C-alpha positions in Angstrom: 0.0 0.0 0.0 1.1 3.5 -0.7 1.9 6.1 1.9 -0.2 9.1 3.0 -0.6 12.1 0.8 -1.3 15.2 2.9 -1.4 17.8 0.0 0.2 20.3 2.5 3.4 18.7 3.7 4.9 22.0 5.0 2.0 22.1 7.5 1.5 18.5 8.5 5.1 17.4 8.5 7.0 19.1 11.3 10.3 18.7 13.1 10.5 17.8 16.8 12.5 20.0 19.1 11.6 18.8 22.6 9.0 17.0 24.6 7.3 17.9 27.8 4.7 15.4 29.0 1.9 15.2 26.4 3.2 18.2 24.5 5.8 18.5 21.8 7.6 21.6 20.7 8.0 21.5 16.9 9.3 23.7 14.1 6.9 24.3 11.1 8.3 24.9 7.7 5.1 26.6 6.7 5.1 29.2 9.5 8.9 29.2 10.0 8.2 29.2 13.7 8.1 27.0 16.7 4.8 25.7 18.1 3.6 23.4 20.9 1.4 20.5 19.7 -0.4 17.7 21.3 1.7 14.5 21.3 -1.4 12.3 20.7 -1.7 13.5 17.1 2.0 13.2 16.2 3.6 10.1 14.6 7.2 9.4 13.6 7.5 10.0 9.9 10.0 8.1 7.7 11.1 9.0 4.2 12.4 6.6 1.6 16.0 7.6 2.3 15.6 6.5 6.0 15.2 2.9 4.9 18.3 0.7 4.3 18.4 -3.1 4.1 17.2 -4.4 7.4 17.4 -0.9 9.0 14.8 1.8 9.4 16.2 5.1 10.8 13.9 7.3 12.8 14.5 11.1 12.7 13.0 14.1 14.4 10.4 14.3 11.6 6.8 14.0 12.8 3.4 13.8 11.0 0.5 15.7 12.4 -2.4 13.3 11.9 -5.8 14.7 12.9 -7.6 11.4 12.6 -8.6 8.7 15.0 -11.0 5.7 15.4 -14.5 7.1 16.0 -16.4 4.4 17.8 -16.7 1.3 15.6 -16.1 3.3 12.5 -12.8 3.2 10.5 -10.3 6.0 11.1 -12.0 9.3 10.4 -11.3 13.0 10.8 -11.5 14.1 14.4 -14.5 16.5 14.7 -13.9 20.2 15.3 -15.6 20.1 18.7 -13.4 17.2 19.9 -10.3 18.9 18.5 -11.0 22.0 20.5 -11.4 20.1 23.7 -8.8 17.3 23.4 -6.2 18.7 21.1 -6.4 22.5 21.7 -2.7 23.1 20.8 -2.9 21.3 17.4 -6.3 23.0 16.7 -4.8 26.4 17.3 -1.9 25.5 14.9 -4.3 24.3 12.2 -6.4 27.5 12.6 -3.3 29.6 12.0 -3.0 27.8 8.6 -6.7 27.7 7.8 -6.5 30.0 4.9 -4.0 27.9 3.1 -5.6 24.6 4.0 -9.1 25.5 2.9 -7.9 26.9 -0.4 -6.1 23.8 -1.5 -7.1 22.7 -5.1 -9.1 25.9 -5.8 -11.1 25.9 -2.6 -12.1 22.2 -2.7 -11.5 22.0 1.0 -13.7 24.8 2.2 -16.3 23.6 4.7 -16.2 21.7 8.0 -13.4 19.4 6.8 -11.0 22.1 5.8 -8.2 20.6 8.0 -8.5 17.1 6.4 -6.0 15.5 4.0 -7.3 15.7 0.4 -6.6 12.0 -0.3 -7.5 10.0 2.8 -6.2 6.5 1.9 -4.7 3.6 3.7 -5.3 5.1 7.2 -6.5 1.7 8.5 -3.2 -0.1 7.6 -0.5 2.6 8.0 -0.3 2.0 11.7 0.1 -1.8 11.4 3.4 -3.6 11.7 4.8 -3.7 8.2 7.7 -4.1 5.8 8.7 -0.8 4.2 10.5 0.0 0.9 11.5 3.3 -0.6 9.8 4.3 -3.8 13.1 4.6 -5.6 16.4 2.9 -4.6 19.7 1.8 -6.0 19.4 -1.6 -4.4 16.8 -3.5 -2.3 16.3 -1.5 0.9 13.5 -3.3 2.6 13.2 -2.6 6.3 10.7 -3.5 9.0 8.5 -1.5 11.4 7.7 -4.0 14.1 5.5 -1.7 16.2 3.6 0.0 13.4 4.4 3.4 14.8 6.2 4.7 11.7 4.1 6.6 9.2 5.3 7.5 5.7 4.2 9.5 2.7 3.6 8.4 -0.9 5.5 9.7 -3.9 9.2 9.9 -4.8 10.4 10.8 -1.3 8.2 8.2 0.3 7.5 4.5 -0.3 5.3 1.5 0.1 4.2 -0.7 3.0 3.8 -4.5 2.8 1.5 -6.4 5.0 2.6 -10.1 5.5 -0.1 -12.8 5.6 -0.5 -14.3 9.1 0.8 -17.7 8.2 4.2 -16.3 7.3 6.7 -14.6 9.5 7.6 -11.0 8.6 11.3 -11.8 9.0 11.1 -14.7 6.5 9.6 -12.4 3.8 12.0 -9.6 4.6 15.0 -11.9 4.1 13.7 -13.0 0.7 12.9 -9.4 -0.4 16.4 -8.3 0.5 18.2 -11.2 -1.1 20.5 -10.8 -4.1 18.2 -13.1 -6.1 15.0 -11.0 -5.8 17.0 -7.8 -6.2 18.3 -9.2 -9.5 14.8 -10.2 -10.6 13.3 -6.8 -9.8 16.0 -5.0 -11.7 15.0 -7.1 -14.8 11.3 -5.9 -14.6 11.4 -2.5 -13.0 11.9 0.9 -14.5 15.5 1.9 -14.4 16.6 5.5 -13.8 19.8 7.6 -14.1 22.6 6.8 -11.7 21.7 3.1 -11.3 18.4 3.7 -9.4 15.3 1.5 -9.8 11.6 1.9 -9.1 10.3 -0.2 -6.2 6.7 0.9 -6.6 3.8 -1.5 -6.1 3.4 -2.5 -9.7 6.8 -4.1 -9.6 7.2 -5.4 -6.1 3.8 -7.1 -6.3 5.1 -9.3 -9.1 8.1 -10.6 -7.2 8.0 -14.4 -6.9 7.7 -15.2 -3.2 8.7 -18.8 -2.2 5.8 -20.1 -0.1 6.4 -22.8 2.5 4.6 -26.1 3.1 4.7 -26.1 6.9 3.7 -29.8 6.9 7.0 -30.6 5.3 9.7 -30.7 8.1 12.5 -29.8 5.7 10.7 -26.7 4.4 9.6 -25.6 7.8 13.3 -25.9 8.9 14.3 -23.6 6.0 11.7 -21.1 7.0 12.8 -21.1 10.6 16.4 -20.8 9.6 15.6 -17.7 7.5 13.7 -16.2 10.4 16.7 -16.8 12.7 19.2 -15.3 10.2 17.1 -12.2 9.7 16.6 -11.7 13.4 20.3 -11.8 13.7 20.7 -9.3 10.9 18.2 -6.9 12.5 20.1 -7.2 15.8 23.5 -6.5 14.1 22.1 -3.4 12.4 20.7 -2.1 15.6 24.1 -2.5 17.2 25.9 -0.9 14.3 23.7 2.2 14.3 24.2 2.6 18.1 27.3 4.1 19.8 30.3 1.9 19.1 34.1 2.3 18.6 35.3 2.1 14.9 36.8 -1.3 15.5 33.5 -2.6 16.8 31.6 -1.2 13.9 34.1 -2.9 11.5 33.5 -6.2 13.3 29.8 -5.8 13.1 30.0 -5.0 9.4 31.9 -8.3 8.8 29.2 -10.1 10.7 26.5 -8.4 8.6 28.2 -9.4 5.4 28.6 -13.0 6.5 24.9 -13.2 7.6 24.0 -11.6 4.2 25.9 -14.4 2.4 24.1 -17.0 4.5 20.7 -15.6 3.7 21.5 -15.5 -0.1 22.7 -19.1 0.1 19.5 -20.2 1.8 17.4 -18.3 -0.8 19.2 -20.1 -3.6 18.3 -23.4 -1.9 14.7 -22.3 -1.4 14.4 -21.5 -5.1 16.2 -24.7 -6.2 19.2 -22.9 -7.7 22.8 -24.1 -7.7 25.8 -21.8 -7.2 26.2 -21.8 -11.0 
């Protein structure tokens, strides 16, 4: 699924400066000022460039998301009356930008929903645990958001989310997607761009051949479980490498990452019935 499109990124995408309880001080590119906003409406926002193979980097970038579950309904715009009472700081910030927001697309947003996104899509899945890929990348850069807390936008600077069927482990699918084999396959079918970059948009990644597992077959189940263990190791190594560590330690971790990568590729070749040749 594609990321969120706000139609007013300079207003809805803000930079975190500090936190104080349930309030967050942010910088707005639209107003070029600092504001205090309600933490309950802010979500970490990742861009395509924040995603590397097995590693998703969080920044100080946040998305102001004025939506919530309203009873048993799907996620909908929080009504004005509720915004004023429960999210007064965010409401004041939106009011300061009302003229711009309601005049989007030649005044299409005038009315009670002037602070909504123009294209409200995928709100019900954006907050789920997911695999994430940039829209454009030089190589496979699939990462994982285990908590579902990371939101992202659509378009060239954003990316796509992948929901894994319950019978499969997310780590298993992540290992296959980041393998040399599927990277090679995608580069045969995807649009290529200058500088050795390729499109990883939905119309290409949805056609990648995913090796399914017969869990009643002990040998196949063992391969699945081995992939999960290798990818969990890879995720742990990347977390260690991005943390504070001495240069020698980072070099050691990089060697381990490369060795684990080779083990994953070898397992993928076996899963797809390929020899070294």
